C-alpha positions as a printed Julia matrix, in Angstrom:
80×3 Matrix{Float64}:
 20.36   0.04   -6.72
 19.24   1.89   -3.36
 17.48  -0.22   -0.71
 14.78   1.81    1.51
 12.79   0.53    3.72
 11.15  -2.82    3.92
 14.34  -3.85    1.55
 12.77  -3.55   -1.69
 14.77  -2.54   -4.42
 14.87   0.42   -6.08
 15.93   1.25   -9.73
 17.07   5.22   -9.98
 18.89   4.71  -13.15
 17.22   5.8   -16.2
 18.67   5.13  -20.04
 21.12   8.03  -20.86
 18.99   8.45  -23.88
 15.72   8.57  -21.93
 17.28  11.66  -19.63
 19.2   13.26  -22.47
 16.05  13.36  -24.61
 14.14  14.83  -21.89
 16.13  17.61  -21.0
 16.62  18.51  -24.97
 13.23  18.55  -24.71
 12.99  21.0   -21.71
 15.71  23.33  -22.93
 14.0   23.88  -26.16
 10.44  25.0   -24.52
 12.38  27.06  -22.21
 13.79  28.51  -25.24
 10.45  28.8   -27.21
  9.38  30.55  -23.98
 12.25  33.13  -24.21
 12.3   33.74  -27.46
  8.4   35.08  -26.92
  9.96  37.19  -24.13
  8.57  35.24  -21.69
 10.18  36.51  -18.0
 11.23  33.43  -15.64
  8.2   33.34  -13.68
  5.65  33.16  -16.1
  8.3   31.29  -18.23
  8.39  28.58  -15.31
  4.13  28.69  -14.97
  3.69  27.37  -18.38
  5.38  24.25  -17.61
  7.89  23.4   -20.06
  8.46  20.07  -17.99
  4.62  19.06  -18.0
  5.54  15.98  -20.44
  8.45  14.54  -18.01
  6.56  15.34  -14.81
  4.75  12.75  -13.92
  8.06  10.23  -14.41
 11.17  12.61  -13.35
  9.19  15.66  -11.97
  8.55  13.9    -8.04
 11.99  13.52   -6.99
 14.2   15.67   -5.0
 14.01  19.0    -7.29
 10.14  19.88   -8.62
  9.99  21.14  -12.06
  9.57  25.04  -11.17
 13.3   24.46   -9.58
 14.72  22.93  -12.72
 13.36  24.98  -15.27
 14.44  28.29  -13.57
 18.37  27.38  -13.66
 17.54  26.17  -17.55
 15.85  29.88  -17.95
 18.86  31.84  -16.23
 21.56  29.77  -18.25
 19.72  31.64  -21.36
 19.83  34.5   -20.1
 23.38  34.56  -19.76
 23.75  33.0   -23.34
 21.37  36.13  -24.38
 24.25  38.71  -22.4
 27.29  37.24  -24.56
């Protein structure tokens, strides 16, 4: 727990299974868009993180910023 101005505790911890489920879902969404041949910007615009944006997409890393490295990871995998 961290405390912000005003002294109210802010719980920033999520259940590991929730995080794992979110990451798996986003990975699968990006993989589907990649198989369709969509370029990175089009994949990001399709919002593969949409199911989690309200809960997780409003912090330090925005959804588009998160999607781009996931897309790049598939690009590196495709090159092998």
